[in-house]
Backbone as ProteinMPNN parsed JSONL, in Angstrom:
{"seq_chain_A": "MKRTLLKFLVGIISLLGAYFYVQTEKENLTDLALDNIEALAQGENTNLYCFGEGDIDCKGIKVKKRFDGIR", "coords_chain_A": {"N_chain_A": [[30.322, -41.553, -0.169], [31.362, -38.999, -0.524], [29.778, -37.854, -2.541], [27.662, -37.875, -1.6], [27.797, -35.868, 0.397], [28.644, -33.935, -1.461], [26.412, -32.856, -2.507], [25.303, -32.333, -0.358], [26.274, -30.414, 0.624], [25.978, -28.049, -1.679], [23.324, -28.136, -2.012], [22.475, -26.723, 0.47], [24.097, -24.197, 0.114], [22.769, -23.182, -2.292], [20.1, -22.879, -0.87], [21.429, -20.901, 0.693], [22.04, -19.073, -0.89], [19.197, -18.301, -2.102], [18.389, -17.376, -0.154], [19.563, -14.643, 0.902], [19.091, -14.011, -1.682], [16.361, -13.082, -1.513], [16.162, -11.612, 0.774], [17.519, -8.998, 0.394], [16.375, -8.071, -1.866], [14.287, -5.711, -3.492], [11.151, -3.747, -3.064], [9.67, -1.729, -5.22], [7.439, 1.06, -5.422], [5.084, 2.672, -7.256], [4.816, 6.068, -8.005], [1.322, 6.492, -8.509], [1.195, 4.7, -6.412], [2.087, 5.593, -4.255], [1.431, 8.2, -4.218], [-1.256, 7.902, -3.372], [-0.923, 6.49, -0.85], [0.182, 8.693, 0.845], [-2.233, 10.491, 0.244], [-3.972, 8.69, 1.974], [-3.023, 9.125, 4.319], [-2.865, 11.424, 4.868], [-5.635, 12.046, 6.077], [-9.405, 13.102, 6.69], [-11.132, 15.77, 4.627], [-11.898, 18.373, 7.223], [-13.107, 20.663, 6.73], [-15.724, 20.689, 5.528], [-19.198, 20.939, 4.172], [-22.53, 20.124, 4.248], [-25.679, 20.721, 2.149], [-29.002, 20.267, 1.962], [-30.914, 17.557, 0.208], [-30.284, 14.439, -1.381], [-28.183, 13.07, -3.978], [-25.419, 12.992, -3.44], [-22.944, 11.473, -1.397], [-22.277, 12.481, 1.764], [-20.39, 12.889, 4.315], [-22.0, 10.563, 4.619], [-24.283, 10.586, 4.732], [-27.377, 11.468, 2.192], [-27.336, 14.36, 0.171], [-27.373, 17.733, -1.63], [-25.695, 19.395, -2.005], [-22.715, 19.644, -2.068], [-19.812, 21.089, -0.475], [-16.226, 21.423, -0.294], [-13.561, 22.21, 2.023], [-13.943, 24.609, 2.289], [-13.42, 28.244, 4.626]], "CA_chain_A": [[29.936, -40.244, 0.96], [31.814, -37.669, -1.148], [28.7, -37.997, -3.511], [26.331, -37.427, -0.383], [28.173, -34.815, 1.127], [28.897, -32.551, -1.863], [25.195, -32.502, -2.529], [24.307, -31.68, 0.815], [26.664, -28.834, 0.307], [25.439, -27.738, -2.959], [21.831, -27.715, -1.443], [22.7, -25.897, 1.473], [24.717, -23.177, -0.655], [21.474, -22.837, -2.883], [18.803, -22.12, 0.03], [21.561, -19.499, 1.348], [22.186, -17.863, -1.907], [18.032, -18.405, -2.212], [17.119, -16.492, 1.181], [20.114, -13.4, 0.404], [18.262, -12.884, -2.615], [14.952, -12.858, -1.287], [16.325, -10.58, 1.671], [17.478, -8.213, -0.549], [15.24, -7.786, -3.135], [13.532, -4.196, -2.68], [9.703, -3.197, -3.547], [9.594, -0.218, -5.338], [6.423, 1.437, -5.249], [4.908, 3.781, -8.157], [4.023, 7.293, -7.862], [0.366, 6.647, -8.331], [0.805, 4.114, -5.1], [2.978, 6.806, -3.174], [0.183, 9.442, -3.596], [-2.809, 7.151, -2.514], [-0.661, 6.903, 0.614], [-0.121, 10.285, 0.855], [-3.775, 10.832, 0.498], [-4.446, 8.078, 3.149], [-2.466, 9.547, 5.61], [-3.767, 13.1, 5.26], [-6.413, 11.525, 6.47], [-10.564, 13.427, 5.7], [-10.88, 17.206, 5.349], [-12.694, 18.56, 8.464], [-13.736, 21.92, 6.246], [-16.95, 20.112, 4.803], [-20.136, 21.373, 4.495], [-23.54, 19.445, 3.356], [-26.425, 21.306, 2.149], [-30.054, 19.181, 1.061], [-31.181, 16.578, 0.109], [-29.816, 14.267, -3.231], [-27.395, 11.552, -4.739], [-24.172, 13.155, -3.279], [-22.862, 11.026, -0.488], [-21.513, 13.789, 2.096], [-20.827, 12.447, 5.574], [-22.349, 9.157, 5.224], [-25.962, 11.472, 3.971], [-27.113, 11.711, 0.923], [-27.604, 15.489, 0.297], [-28.15, 17.94, -2.684], [-24.73, 20.044, -2.549], [-21.519, 19.523, -0.881], [-18.488, 22.545, -0.54], [-15.382, 21.022, 0.764], [-12.373, 23.065, 1.837], [-14.954, 26.321, 2.927], [-12.942, 28.219, 5.902]], "C_chain_A": [[30.184, -39.228, 0.578], [30.913, -37.009, -1.654], [27.885, -36.909, -2.267], [26.917, -35.791, 0.163], [27.957, -33.371, 0.357], [27.316, -32.089, -2.692], [24.482, -32.469, -1.334], [24.876, -30.18, 0.724], [26.178, -27.785, -0.321], [24.246, -27.171, -2.262], [21.653, -26.554, -0.269], [23.449, -24.376, 0.912], [23.433, -22.517, -1.292], [20.622, -22.222, -1.952], [19.835, -21.416, 0.398], [21.463, -17.846, 0.308], [20.423, -17.425, -2.083], [17.557, -17.117, -0.967], [17.94, -15.082, 1.36], [19.419, -12.851, -0.605], [16.927, -12.534, -1.94], [15.189, -11.775, -0.218], [16.758, -9.35, 0.963], [16.688, -7.49, -1.681], [14.25, -6.405, -2.443], [11.8, -3.759, -3.872], [9.955, -1.96, -4.29], [7.854, 0.14, -5.927], [6.348, 2.86, -6.406], [4.706, 5.259, -7.752], [2.859, 7.344, -7.706], [0.094, 5.868, -6.629], [0.906, 4.942, -3.785], [1.817, 7.935, -3.319], [-1.062, 8.796, -3.216], [-2.22, 6.646, -0.997], [-0.916, 7.396, 1.274], [-1.374, 10.496, 1.574], [-4.352, 9.705, 1.574], [-3.932, 8.75, 4.325], [-2.952, 10.922, 5.838], [-5.002, 12.948, 6.43], [-8.08, 12.727, 5.88], [-10.24, 15.228, 6.148], [-11.855, 17.748, 6.256], [-13.292, 19.667, 7.733], [-14.852, 21.51, 5.357], [-18.334, 20.481, 5.272], [-21.155, 20.636, 3.856], [-24.948, 20.53, 3.418], [-27.476, 20.089, 1.162], [-30.32, 17.697, 0.759], [-31.298, 15.741, -1.684], [-29.58, 13.22, -3.211], [-25.984, 11.864, -4.178], [-23.645, 12.551, -1.604], [-21.928, 12.038, 0.436], [-21.424, 13.034, 4.192], [-21.161, 11.327, 6.001], [-24.058, 9.21, 5.094], [-25.555, 11.66, 2.622], [-27.564, 13.268, 0.714], [-27.223, 15.998, -1.394], [-26.531, 18.353, -3.21], [-23.551, 19.848, -1.212], [-20.264, 20.713, -1.225], [-17.288, 21.477, 0.558], [-13.785, 22.685, 0.54], [-12.791, 25.03, 1.972], [-14.076, 26.695, 4.434], [-13.785, 29.356, 6.345]], "O_chain_A": [[29.539, -38.274, 1.013], [30.869, -35.789, -1.502], [27.672, -35.7, -2.179], [26.227, -34.772, 0.203], [27.515, -32.301, 0.777], [27.221, -31.069, -3.375], [23.257, -32.557, -1.253], [24.247, -29.122, 0.739], [25.938, -26.716, 0.239], [24.136, -25.982, -1.965], [20.778, -25.689, -0.238], [23.135, -23.399, 1.591], [23.053, -21.421, -0.88], [20.347, -21.037, -2.14], [19.152, -20.484, 0.821], [21.171, -16.655, 0.422], [20.234, -16.215, -2.205], [16.662, -16.272, -0.993], [17.276, -14.206, 1.912], [19.097, -11.665, -0.675], [16.62, -11.344, -2.008], [14.338, -10.887, -0.268], [15.892, -8.494, 1.141], [16.655, -6.324, -2.075], [13.738, -6.236, -1.336], [11.654, -3.587, -5.082], [10.599, -1.114, -3.668], [7.262, -0.55, -6.756], [7.167, 3.778, -6.469], [4.185, 5.23, -6.636], [2.579, 8.141, -6.81], [-0.782, 6.209, -5.834], [0.227, 4.998, -2.759], [1.411, 8.47, -2.288], [-1.896, 9.502, -2.65], [-3.01, 6.438, -0.076], [-1.744, 7.23, 2.17], [-1.64, 10.625, 2.768], [-5.435, 10.06, 2.039], [-4.653, 8.839, 5.319], [-3.363, 11.384, 6.902], [-5.164, 13.656, 7.424], [-7.978, 13.186, 4.742], [-9.666, 15.791, 7.08], [-12.975, 17.433, 5.854], [-14.43, 19.761, 8.193], [-14.87, 22.116, 4.286], [-18.68, 20.399, 6.451], [-20.824, 20.351, 2.705], [-25.275, 21.078, 4.47], [-27.146, 19.376, 0.214], [-29.678, 16.804, 1.312], [-31.924, 16.085, -2.686], [-30.261, 12.333, -2.697], [-25.192, 10.953, -4.419], [-23.995, 13.233, -0.64], [-20.872, 12.422, -0.067], [-22.353, 12.845, 4.978], [-20.951, 10.871, 7.124], [-24.864, 8.296, 5.269], [-24.494, 11.857, 2.029], [-28.572, 13.377, 1.412], [-26.895, 15.196, -2.269], [-26.048, 17.966, -4.274], [-23.593, 19.902, 0.017], [-20.004, 21.027, -2.387], [-17.458, 21.003, 1.682], [-13.361, 23.488, -0.292], [-12.202, 26.1, 1.819], [-13.963, 25.827, 5.3], [-13.722, 29.755, 7.508]]}, "name": "protein", "num_of_chains": 1, "seq": "MKRTLLKFLVGIISLLGAYFYVQTEKENLTDLALDNIEALAQGENTNLYCFGEGDIDCKGIKVKKRFDGIR"}
């Protein structure tokens, strides 16, 4: 009886320890991942002009020249 109770208590303590370890584990993001998140959060450039027909993708259309950031 004492041995069974001891095994049970050791199991419970082990499970609690594993639970708290997983809960306190932090996920570190690299600078590259943070840059990617920031780029996705900024959205697409609205100052975009497309000219001609060609191989460059611009707003879903294949064009010859694409100009970004023109104001």
